[in-house]
PQR file with spaces between the fields and no chain letter, atoms N, CA, C, O and H, PARSE charges and radii, in Angstrom:
ATOM       1  N    UNK     1     -56.114    9.160  -66.639 -0.4000 1.5000
ATOM       2  CA   UNK     1     -57.631    9.344  -67.568 -0.0000 2.0000
ATOM       3  C    UNK     1     -58.650    7.717  -68.054  0.5500 1.7000
ATOM       4  O    UNK     1     -59.843    7.601  -68.335 -0.5500 1.4000
ATOM       5  N    UNK     2     -57.560    6.698  -67.975 -0.4000 1.5000
ATOM       6  CA   UNK     2     -57.917    5.470  -68.445 -0.0000 2.0000
ATOM       7  C    UNK     2     -59.668    5.336  -67.120  0.5500 1.7000
ATOM       8  O    UNK     2     -60.773    5.181  -67.640 -0.5500 1.4000
ATOM       9  H    UNK     2     -56.591    6.792  -67.746  0.4000 1.0000
ATOM      10  N    UNK     3     -59.560    5.412  -65.925 -0.4000 1.5000
ATOM      11  CA   UNK     3     -61.067    5.475  -64.966 -0.0000 2.0000
ATOM      12  C    UNK     3     -61.699    5.969  -66.109  0.5500 1.7000
ATOM      13  O    UNK     3     -62.257    5.084  -66.757 -0.5500 1.4000
ATOM      14  H    UNK     3     -58.662    5.538  -65.503  0.4000 1.0000
ATOM      15  N    UNK     4     -61.796    7.151  -66.588 -0.4000 1.5000
ATOM      16  CA   UNK     4     -62.765    7.894  -67.916 -0.0000 2.0000
ATOM      17  C    UNK     4     -63.222    7.448  -68.077  0.5500 1.7000
ATOM      18  O    UNK     4     -64.308    7.261  -67.529 -0.5500 1.4000
ATOM      19  H    UNK     4     -61.343    7.870  -66.061  0.4000 1.0000
ATOM      20  N    UNK     5     -62.322    6.384  -69.835 -0.4000 1.5000
ATOM      21  CA   UNK     5     -62.915    5.545  -70.771 -0.0000 2.0000
ATOM      22  C    UNK     5     -63.906    4.278  -69.654  0.5500 1.7000
ATOM      23  O    UNK     5     -65.000    3.924  -70.094 -0.5500 1.4000
ATOM      24  H    UNK     5     -61.440    6.536  -70.280  0.4000 1.0000
ATOM      25  N    UNK     6     -63.450    3.717  -68.332 -0.4000 1.5000
ATOM      26  CA   UNK     6     -64.049    2.806  -67.986 -0.0000 2.0000
ATOM      27  C    UNK     6     -65.148    3.436  -67.714  0.5500 1.7000
ATOM      28  O    UNK     6     -66.064    2.613  -67.696 -0.5500 1.4000
ATOM      29  H    UNK     6     -62.562    4.004  -67.974  0.4000 1.0000
ATOM      30  N    UNK     7     -65.492    4.417  -67.508 -0.4000 1.5000
ATOM      31  CA   UNK     7     -67.163    5.099  -66.680 -0.0000 2.0000
ATOM      32  C    UNK     7     -67.901    5.109  -68.348  0.5500 1.7000
ATOM      33  O    UNK     7     -68.997    4.670  -68.698 -0.5500 1.4000
ATOM      34  H    UNK     7     -64.748    5.085  -67.523  0.4000 1.0000
ATOM      35  N    UNK     8     -66.836    5.778  -69.151 -0.4000 1.5000
ATOM      36  CA   UNK     8     -68.164    5.532  -70.090 -0.0000 2.0000
ATOM      37  C    UNK     8     -68.013    4.201  -70.455  0.5500 1.7000
ATOM      38  O    UNK     8     -69.210    3.913  -70.455 -0.5500 1.4000
ATOM      39  H    UNK     8     -65.946    6.135  -68.868  0.4000 1.0000
ATOM      40  N    UNK     9     -67.456    3.180  -70.763 -0.4000 1.5000
ATOM      41  CA   UNK     9     -67.561    2.107  -71.574 -0.0000 2.0000
ATOM      42  C    UNK     9     -68.449    1.788  -70.372  0.5500 1.7000
ATOM      43  O    UNK     9     -69.215    0.828  -70.461 -0.5500 1.4000
ATOM      44  H    UNK     9     -66.484    3.415  -70.762  0.4000 1.0000
ATOM      45  N    UNK    10     -68.427    2.171  -69.783 -0.4000 1.5000
ATOM      46  CA   UNK    10     -69.757    1.544  -67.999 -0.0000 2.0000
ATOM      47  C    UNK    10     -70.960    1.793  -68.620  0.5500 1.7000
ATOM      48  O    UNK    10     -71.574    0.983  -69.314 -0.5500 1.4000
ATOM      49  H    UNK    10     -67.805    2.951  -69.710  0.4000 1.0000
ATOM      50  N    UNK    11     -71.219    2.678  -68.418 -0.4000 1.5000
ATOM      51  CA   UNK    11     -72.409    3.442  -68.907 -0.0000 2.0000
ATOM      52  C    UNK    11     -73.200    2.453  -70.673  0.5500 1.7000
ATOM      53  O    UNK    11     -74.041    1.554  -70.691 -0.5500 1.4000
ATOM      54  H    UNK    11     -70.721    3.336  -67.854  0.4000 1.0000
ATOM      55  N    UNK    12     -72.672    2.943  -71.556 -0.4000 1.5000
ATOM      56  CA   UNK    12     -72.921    1.934  -72.540 -0.0000 2.0000
ATOM      57  C    UNK    12     -73.410    0.675  -72.310  0.5500 1.7000
ATOM      58  O    UNK    12     -74.434    0.219  -72.819 -0.5500 1.4000
ATOM      59  H    UNK    12     -71.989    3.673  -71.542  0.4000 1.0000
ATOM      60  N    UNK    13     -72.632    0.072  -71.492 -0.4000 1.5000
ATOM      61  CA   UNK    13     -72.476   -1.465  -71.293 -0.0000 2.0000
ATOM      62  C    UNK    13     -74.123   -1.140  -70.573  0.5500 1.7000
ATOM      63  O    UNK    13     -75.131   -1.003  -71.265 -0.5500 1.4000
ATOM      64  H    UNK    13     -71.800    0.442  -71.078  0.4000 1.0000
ATOM      65  N    UNK    14     -74.099   -1.057  -69.017 -0.4000 1.5000
ATOM      66  CA   UNK    14     -75.061   -1.053  -68.595 -0.0000 2.0000
ATOM      67  C    UNK    14     -76.444   -0.720  -69.480  0.5500 1.7000
ATOM      68  O    UNK    14     -77.345   -1.429  -69.927 -0.5500 1.4000
ATOM      69  H    UNK    14     -73.279   -1.168  -68.455  0.4000 1.0000
ATOM      70  N    UNK    15     -76.231    0.355  -69.500 -0.4000 1.5000
ATOM      71  CA   UNK    15     -77.647    0.897  -71.001 -0.0000 2.0000
ATOM      72  C    UNK    15     -77.821   -0.306  -71.868  0.5500 1.7000
ATOM      73  O    UNK    15     -79.004   -0.648  -71.868 -0.5500 1.4000
ATOM      74  H    UNK    15     -75.499    0.931  -69.137  0.4000 1.0000
ATOM      75  N    UNK    16     -77.009   -1.125  -72.662 -0.4000 1.5000
ATOM      76  CA   UNK    16     -77.262   -1.697  -73.554 -0.0000 2.0000
ATOM      77  C    UNK    16     -77.706   -2.802  -72.507  0.5500 1.7000
ATOM      78  O    UNK    16     -78.882   -3.148  -72.392 -0.5500 1.4000
ATOM      79  H    UNK    16     -76.048   -0.847  -72.662  0.4000 1.0000
ATOM      80  N    UNK    17     -76.666   -3.329  -71.753 -0.4000 1.5000
ATOM      81  CA   UNK    17     -77.959   -4.138  -71.226 -0.0000 2.0000
ATOM      82  C    UNK    17     -79.036   -4.549  -70.364  0.5500 1.7000
ATOM      83  O    UNK    17     -79.313   -5.672  -69.943 -0.5500 1.4000
ATOM      84  H    UNK    17     -75.711   -3.048  -71.847  0.4000 1.0000
ATOM      85  N    UNK    18     -79.559   -3.504  -70.187 -0.4000 1.5000
ATOM      86  CA   UNK    18     -81.240   -2.769  -69.949 -0.0000 2.0000
ATOM      87  C    UNK    18     -82.024   -2.762  -70.860  0.5500 1.7000
ATOM      88  O    UNK    18     -83.255   -2.780  -70.868 -0.5500 1.4000
ATOM      89  H    UNK    18     -79.334   -2.591  -70.529  0.4000 1.0000
ATOM      90  N    UNK    19     -80.933   -2.720  -72.027 -0.4000 1.5000
ATOM      91  CA   UNK    19     -82.329   -2.707  -73.223 -0.0000 2.0000
ATOM      92  C    UNK    19     -82.175   -3.736  -73.594  0.5500 1.7000
ATOM      93  O    UNK    19     -83.262   -3.901  -74.148 -0.5500 1.4000
ATOM      94  H    UNK    19     -79.934   -2.705  -72.021  0.4000 1.0000
ATOM      95  N    UNK    20     -81.413   -5.023  -73.806 -0.4000 1.5000
ATOM      96  CA   UNK    20     -81.163   -6.301  -73.739 -0.0000 2.0000
ATOM      97  C    UNK    20     -82.308   -7.162  -72.947  0.5500 1.7000
ATOM      98  O    UNK    20     -83.110   -7.904  -73.514 -0.5500 1.4000
ATOM      99  H    UNK    20     -80.530   -4.889  -73.356  0.4000 1.0000
ATOM     100  N    UNK    21     -82.236   -6.914  -71.396 -0.4000 1.5000
ATOM     101  CA   UNK    21     -83.037   -8.064  -70.666 -0.0000 2.0000
ATOM     102  C    UNK    21     -84.217   -6.684  -70.578  0.5500 1.7000
ATOM     103  O    UNK    21     -83.639   -5.755  -70.014 -0.5500 1.4000
ATOM     104  H    UNK    21     -81.584   -6.311  -70.935  0.4000 1.0000
ATOM     105  N    UNK    22     -85.004   -6.470  -70.785 -0.4000 1.5000
ATOM     106  CA   UNK    22     -86.402   -5.295  -70.585 -0.0000 2.0000
ATOM     107  C    UNK    22     -87.069   -6.519  -70.336  0.5500 1.7000
ATOM     108  O    UNK    22     -87.220   -7.562  -70.972 -0.5500 1.4000
ATOM     109  H    UNK    22     -85.474   -7.224  -71.243  0.4000 1.0000
ATOM     110  N    UNK    23     -87.651   -5.821  -68.519 -0.4000 1.5000
ATOM     111  CA   UNK    23     -88.505   -6.696  -68.131 -0.0000 2.0000
ATOM     112  C    UNK    23     -87.947   -6.868  -66.812  0.5500 1.7000
ATOM     113  O    UNK    23     -88.606   -6.817  -65.773 -0.5500 1.4000
ATOM     114  H    UNK    23     -87.528   -4.974  -68.002  0.4000 1.0000
ATOM     115  N    UNK    24     -86.433   -7.118  -66.913 -0.4000 1.5000
ATOM     116  CA   UNK    24     -85.549   -8.117  -66.118 -0.0000 2.0000
ATOM     117  C    UNK    24     -84.371   -7.481  -65.407  0.5500 1.7000
ATOM     118  O    UNK    24     -83.879   -8.086  -64.454 -0.5500 1.4000
ATOM     119  H    UNK    24     -85.898   -7.159  -67.757  0.4000 1.0000
ATOM     120  N    UNK    25     -83.996   -6.597  -65.694 -0.4000 1.5000
ATOM     121  CA   UNK    25     -83.125   -5.487  -65.685 -0.0000 2.0000
ATOM     122  C    UNK    25     -83.416   -5.092  -63.870  0.5500 1.7000
ATOM     123  O    UNK    25     -84.230   -5.626  -63.117 -0.5500 1.4000
ATOM     124  H    UNK    25     -84.395   -6.105  -66.468  0.4000 1.0000
ATOM     125  N    UNK    26     -82.390   -3.942  -63.557 -0.4000 1.5000
ATOM     126  CA   UNK    26     -82.256   -3.587  -62.319 -0.0000 2.0000
ATOM     127  C    UNK    26     -82.733   -2.119  -62.430  0.5500 1.7000
ATOM     128  O    UNK    26     -82.735   -1.457  -61.392 -0.5500 1.4000
ATOM     129  H    UNK    26     -81.728   -3.509  -64.169  0.4000 1.0000
ATOM     130  N    UNK    27     -83.006   -1.731  -63.211 -0.4000 1.5000
ATOM     131  CA   UNK    27     -84.057   -0.680  -63.540 -0.0000 2.0000
ATOM     132  C    UNK    27     -82.703    0.530  -64.213  0.5500 1.7000
ATOM     133  O    UNK    27     -81.532    0.194  -64.390 -0.5500 1.4000
ATOM     134  H    UNK    27     -83.004   -2.269  -64.054  0.4000 1.0000
ATOM     135  N    UNK    28     -83.036    1.350  -64.375 -0.4000 1.5000
ATOM     136  CA   UNK    28     -81.822    1.804  -65.472 -0.0000 2.0000
ATOM     137  C    UNK    28     -80.674    2.370  -64.262  0.5500 1.7000
ATOM     138  O    UNK    28     -79.595    1.786  -64.361 -0.5500 1.4000
ATOM     139  H    UNK    28     -83.987    1.622  -64.231  0.4000 1.0000
ATOM     140  N    UNK    29     -80.742    3.435  -63.117 -0.4000 1.5000
ATOM     141  CA   UNK    29     -79.723    3.591  -62.511 -0.0000 2.0000
ATOM     142  C    UNK    29     -78.983    2.408  -61.931  0.5500 1.7000
ATOM     143  O    UNK    29     -77.871    2.688  -61.483 -0.5500 1.4000
ATOM     144  H    UNK    29     -81.618    3.910  -63.037  0.4000 1.0000
ATOM     145  N    UNK    30     -79.239    1.555  -61.871 -0.4000 1.5000
ATOM     146  CA   UNK    30     -79.226   -0.444  -61.597 -0.0000 2.0000
ATOM     147  C    UNK    30     -78.244   -0.408  -62.579  0.5500 1.7000
ATOM     148  O    UNK    30     -77.075   -0.774  -62.453 -0.5500 1.4000
ATOM     149  H    UNK    30     -80.143    1.327  -62.235  0.4000 1.0000
ATOM     150  N    UNK    31     -78.913    0.164  -63.798 -0.4000 1.5000
ATOM     151  CA   UNK    31     -78.226   -1.027  -65.133 -0.0000 2.0000
ATOM     152  C    UNK    31     -76.608   -0.423  -64.951  0.5500 1.7000
ATOM     153  O    UNK    31     -75.676   -1.221  -64.852 -0.5500 1.4000
ATOM     154  H    UNK    31     -79.863    0.461  -63.900  0.4000 1.0000
ATOM     155  N    UNK    32     -76.347    1.308  -64.914 -0.4000 1.5000
ATOM     156  CA   UNK    32     -75.732    1.586  -64.941 -0.0000 2.0000
ATOM     157  C    UNK    32     -75.482    2.098  -63.714  0.5500 1.7000
ATOM     158  O    UNK    32     -76.050    3.178  -63.557 -0.5500 1.4000
ATOM     159  H    UNK    32     -77.105    1.956  -64.995  0.4000 1.0000
ATOM     160  N    UNK    33     -75.001    1.822  -63.009 -0.4000 1.5000
ATOM     161  CA   UNK    33     -74.382    1.428  -61.773 -0.0000 2.0000
ATOM     162  C    UNK    33     -73.349   -0.858  -62.222  0.5500 1.7000
ATOM     163  O    UNK    33     -72.132   -1.035  -62.262 -0.5500 1.4000
ATOM     164  H    UNK    33     -74.539    0.944  -63.137  0.4000 1.0000
ATOM     165  N    UNK    34     -74.150   -1.701  -62.382 -0.4000 1.5000
ATOM     166  CA   UNK    34     -73.681   -2.192  -62.651 -0.0000 2.0000
ATOM     167  C    UNK    34     -72.242   -2.472  -63.798  0.5500 1.7000
ATOM     168  O    UNK    34     -71.084   -2.874  -63.691 -0.5500 1.4000
ATOM     169  H    UNK    34     -75.139   -1.558  -62.350  0.4000 1.0000
ATOM     170  N    UNK    35     -73.123   -1.998  -64.855 -0.4000 1.5000
ATOM     171  CA   UNK    35     -71.994   -2.005  -66.221 -0.0000 2.0000
ATOM     172  C    UNK    35     -71.078   -0.617  -65.462  0.5500 1.7000
ATOM     173  O    UNK    35     -69.963   -0.473  -65.963 -0.5500 1.4000
ATOM     174  H    UNK    35     -74.065   -1.671  -64.942  0.4000 1.0000
ATOM     175  N    UNK    36     -71.341    0.132  -64.621 -0.4000 1.5000
ATOM     176  CA   UNK    36     -69.682    0.755  -64.087 -0.0000 2.0000
ATOM     177  C    UNK    36     -68.319    0.216  -63.459  0.5500 1.7000
ATOM     178  O    UNK    36     -67.119    0.399  -63.661 -0.5500 1.4000
ATOM     179  H    UNK    36     -72.247    0.015  -64.214  0.4000 1.0000
ATOM     180  N    UNK    37     -69.123   -0.554  -62.580 -0.4000 1.5000
ATOM     181  CA   UNK    37     -68.454   -1.383  -61.677 -0.0000 2.0000
ATOM     182  C    UNK    37     -68.138   -2.912  -62.570  0.5500 1.7000
ATOM     183  O    UNK    37     -66.926   -3.109  -62.661 -0.5500 1.4000
ATOM     184  H    UNK    37     -70.098   -0.702  -62.416  0.4000 1.0000
ATOM     185  N    UNK    38     -68.749   -3.689  -63.041 -0.4000 1.5000
ATOM     186  CA   UNK    38     -68.365   -4.169  -64.355 -0.0000 2.0000
ATOM     187  C    UNK    38     -66.763   -3.992  -65.135  0.5500 1.7000
ATOM     188  O    UNK    38     -65.802   -4.758  -65.213 -0.5500 1.4000
ATOM     189  H    UNK    38     -69.734   -3.529  -62.968  0.4000 1.0000
ATOM     190  N    UNK    39     -66.988   -2.749  -65.591 -0.4000 1.5000
ATOM     191  CA   UNK    39     -66.554   -1.849  -66.647 -0.0000 2.0000
ATOM     192  C    UNK    39     -65.155   -2.099  -65.764  0.5500 1.7000
ATOM     193  O    UNK    39     -64.470   -3.072  -66.077 -0.5500 1.4000
ATOM     194  H    UNK    39     -67.768   -2.127  -65.528  0.4000 1.0000
ATOM     195  N    UNK    40     -64.777   -1.350  -64.810 -0.4000 1.5000
ATOM     196  CA   UNK    40     -63.905   -1.070  -63.361 -0.0000 2.0000
ATOM     197  C    UNK    40     -63.002   -2.396  -63.301  0.5500 1.7000
ATOM     198  O    UNK    40     -61.793   -2.478  -63.516 -0.5500 1.4000
ATOM     199  H    UNK    40     -65.334   -0.559  -64.555  0.4000 1.0000
ATOM     200  N    UNK    41     -64.168   -3.714  -62.851 -0.4000 1.5000
ATOM     201  CA   UNK    41     -63.537   -4.600  -62.629 -0.0000 2.0000
ATOM     202  C    UNK    41     -62.897   -5.552  -63.542  0.5500 1.7000
ATOM     203  O    UNK    41     -62.137   -6.434  -63.144 -0.5500 1.4000
ATOM     204  H    UNK    41     -65.150   -3.648  -62.676  0.4000 1.0000
ATOM     205  N    UNK    42     -63.260   -5.337  -64.962 -0.4000 1.5000
ATOM     206  CA   UNK    42     -62.874   -6.065  -65.751 -0.0000 2.0000
ATOM     207  C    UNK    42     -61.482   -5.604  -66.494  0.5500 1.7000
ATOM     208  O    UNK    42     -60.720   -6.369  -67.087 -0.5500 1.4000
ATOM     209  H    UNK    42     -63.877   -4.620  -65.286  0.4000 1.0000
ATOM     210  N    UNK    43     -61.263   -3.714  -66.279 -0.4000 1.5000
ATOM     211  CA   UNK    43     -60.495   -3.390  -66.200 -0.0000 2.0000
ATOM     212  C    UNK    43     -58.718   -3.412  -65.610  0.5500 1.7000
ATOM     213  O    UNK    43     -57.665   -3.408  -66.247 -0.5500 1.4000
ATOM     214  H    UNK    43     -61.882   -3.093  -65.797  0.4000 1.0000
ATOM     215  N    UNK    44     -58.974   -3.434  -64.286 -0.4000 1.5000
ATOM     216  CA   UNK    44     -58.120   -4.742  -62.971 -0.0000 2.0000
ATOM     217  C    UNK    44     -57.620   -5.804  -63.707  0.5500 1.7000
ATOM     218  O    UNK    44     -56.463   -6.057  -64.043 -0.5500 1.4000
ATOM     219  H    UNK    44     -59.830   -3.437  -63.768  0.4000 1.0000
ATOM     220  N    UNK    45     -58.986   -6.571  -63.972 -0.4000 1.5000
ATOM     221  CA   UNK    45     -58.559   -8.014  -64.697 -0.0000 2.0000
ATOM     222  C    UNK    45     -57.755   -8.178  -65.788  0.5500 1.7000
ATOM     223  O    UNK    45     -56.895   -9.059  -65.768 -0.5500 1.4000
ATOM     224  H    UNK    45     -59.926   -6.365  -63.699  0.4000 1.0000
ATOM     225  N    UNK    46     -57.886   -7.538  -66.644 -0.4000 1.5000
ATOM     226  CA   UNK    46     -57.354   -6.459  -67.895 -0.0000 2.0000
ATOM     227  C    UNK    46     -55.605   -6.686  -67.598  0.5500 1.7000
ATOM     228  O    UNK    46     -54.693   -7.183  -68.258 -0.5500 1.4000
ATOM     229  H    UNK    46     -58.584   -6.823  -66.660  0.4000 1.0000
ATOM     230  N    UNK    47     -55.721   -5.937  -66.039 -0.4000 1.5000
ATOM     231  CA   UNK    47     -54.189   -4.872  -66.439 -0.0000 2.0000
ATOM     232  C    UNK    47     -53.896   -6.141  -65.580  0.5500 1.7000
ATOM     233  O    UNK    47     -52.752   -6.473  -65.892 -0.5500 1.4000
ATOM     234  H    UNK    47     -56.462   -5.533  -65.503  0.4000 1.0000
ATOM     235  N    UNK    48     -54.320   -6.897  -64.769 -0.4000 1.5000
ATOM     236  CA   UNK    48     -53.584   -7.967  -64.249 -0.0000 2.0000
ATOM     237  C    UNK    48     -52.768   -9.063  -65.329  0.5500 1.7000
ATOM     238  O    UNK    48     -51.553   -9.219  -65.451 -0.5500 1.4000
ATOM     239  H    UNK    48     -55.250   -6.627  -64.516  0.4000 1.0000
ATOM     240  N    UNK    49     -54.071   -9.865  -66.175 -0.4000 1.5000
ATOM     241  CA   UNK    49     -53.443  -10.511  -66.782 -0.0000 2.0000
ATOM     242  C    UNK    49     -52.493  -10.375  -67.729  0.5500 1.7000
ATOM     243  O    UNK    49     -51.660  -11.134  -68.225 -0.5500 1.4000
ATOM     244  H    UNK    49     -55.057   -9.738  -66.076  0.4000 1.0000
ATOM     245  N    UNK    50     -52.868   -8.976  -67.907 -0.4000 1.5000
ATOM     246  CA   UNK    50     -51.534   -8.708  -69.438 -0.0000 2.0000
ATOM     247  C    UNK    50     -49.798   -8.640  -68.367  0.5500 1.7000
ATOM     248  O    UNK    50     -48.833   -9.375  -68.575 -0.5500 1.4000
ATOM     249  H    UNK    50     -53.544   -8.360  -67.504  0.4000 1.0000
ATOM     250  N    UNK    51     -49.872   -7.758  -67.493 -0.4000 1.5000
ATOM     251  CA   UNK    51     -48.437   -7.727  -66.190 -0.0000 2.0000
ATOM     252  C    UNK    51     -48.584   -8.739  -66.251  0.5500 1.7000
ATOM     253  O    UNK    51     -47.607   -8.891  -66.984 -0.5500 1.4000
ATOM     254  H    UNK    51     -50.656   -7.161  -67.324  0.4000 1.0000
ATOM     255  N    UNK    52     -49.071  -10.024  -66.110 -0.4000 1.5000
ATOM     256  CA   UNK    52     -49.181  -11.145  -66.008 -0.0000 2.0000
ATOM     257  C    UNK    52     -48.284  -12.496  -66.946  0.5500 1.7000
ATOM     258  O    UNK    52     -47.446  -13.394  -66.865 -0.5500 1.4000
ATOM     259  H    UNK    52     -49.865   -9.901  -65.514  0.4000 1.0000
ATOM     260  N    UNK    53     -48.955  -11.990  -67.571 -0.4000 1.5000
ATOM     261  CA   UNK    53     -48.487  -12.207  -69.489 -0.0000 2.0000
ATOM     262  C    UNK    53     -47.080  -11.702  -69.521  0.5500 1.7000
ATOM     263  O    UNK    53     -46.104  -12.448  -69.604 -0.5500 1.4000
ATOM     264  H    UNK    53     -49.636  -11.261  -67.637  0.4000 1.0000
ATOM     265  N    UNK    54     -47.061  -11.251  -69.497 -0.4000 1.5000
ATOM     266  CA   UNK    54     -45.421  -10.179  -69.529 -0.0000 2.0000
ATOM     267  C    UNK    54     -44.739  -10.355  -68.935  0.5500 1.7000
ATOM     268  O    UNK    54     -43.684   -9.773  -69.189 -0.5500 1.4000
ATOM     269  H    UNK    54     -47.854  -10.645  -69.430  0.4000 1.0000
ATOM     270  N    UNK    55     -44.765  -11.433  -67.466 -0.4000 1.5000
ATOM     271  CA   UNK    55     -44.322  -11.852  -66.994 -0.0000 2.0000
ATOM     272  C    UNK    55     -43.153  -12.906  -66.867  0.5500 1.7000
ATOM     273  O    UNK    55     -42.020  -12.909  -66.387 -0.5500 1.4000
ATOM     274  H    UNK    55     -45.622  -11.906  -67.260  0.4000 1.0000
ATOM     275  N    UNK    56     -44.089  -13.928  -67.625 -0.4000 1.5000
ATOM     276  CA   UNK    56     -44.575  -15.197  -67.801 -0.0000 2.0000
ATOM     277  C    UNK    56     -43.411  -14.886  -69.223  0.5500 1.7000
ATOM     278  O    UNK    56     -42.580  -15.793  -69.272 -0.5500 1.4000
ATOM     279  H    UNK    56     -45.009  -13.926  -68.016  0.4000 1.0000
ATOM     280  N    UNK    57     -43.261  -14.083  -70.060 -0.4000 1.5000
ATOM     281  CA   UNK    57     -42.618  -14.295  -70.930 -0.0000 2.0000
ATOM     282  C    UNK    57     -41.358  -13.780  -71.415  0.5500 1.7000
ATOM     283  O    UNK    57     -40.668  -14.029  -72.403 -0.5500 1.4000
ATOM     284  H    UNK    57     -43.937  -13.347  -70.020  0.4000 1.0000
ATOM     285  N    UNK    58     -41.218  -12.694  -70.064 -0.4000 1.5000
ATOM     286  CA   UNK    58     -39.635  -12.242  -69.925 -0.0000 2.0000
ATOM     287  C    UNK    58     -38.786  -13.256  -70.228  0.5500 1.7000
ATOM     288  O    UNK    58     -39.244  -14.379  -70.017 -0.5500 1.4000
ATOM     289  H    UNK    58     -41.779  -12.493  -69.261  0.4000 1.0000
ATOM     290  N    UNK    59     -37.216  -13.164  -70.842 -0.4000 1.5000
ATOM     291  CA   UNK    59     -36.755  -14.107  -70.752 -0.0000 2.0000
ATOM     292  C    UNK    59     -35.685  -13.770  -69.566  0.5500 1.7000
ATOM     293  O    UNK    59     -35.191  -12.655  -69.401 -0.5500 1.4000
ATOM     294  H    UNK    59     -36.843  -12.252  -71.013  0.4000 1.0000
ATOM     295  N    UNK    60     -35.449  -14.765  -68.879 -0.4000 1.5000
ATOM     296  CA   UNK    60     -35.225  -15.158  -67.567 -0.0000 2.0000
ATOM     297  C    UNK    60     -33.307  -14.933  -67.708  0.5500 1.7000
ATOM     298  O    UNK    60     -32.585  -15.170  -66.740 -0.5500 1.4000
ATOM     299  H    UNK    60     -35.851  -15.670  -69.013  0.4000 1.0000
């Protein structure tokens, strides 16, 4: 179910980025694809960093 939220957040982020960079984006479809890819990469990095941080704080 996490992939669904990544997809929704990526679409919104891509659309918003396209609005903020009027005339300098990749077009509507390109902005949405970039937003979706960014959301998935960010989610992966977040999950990776959260698991590595919890491993560091575990008592030995």
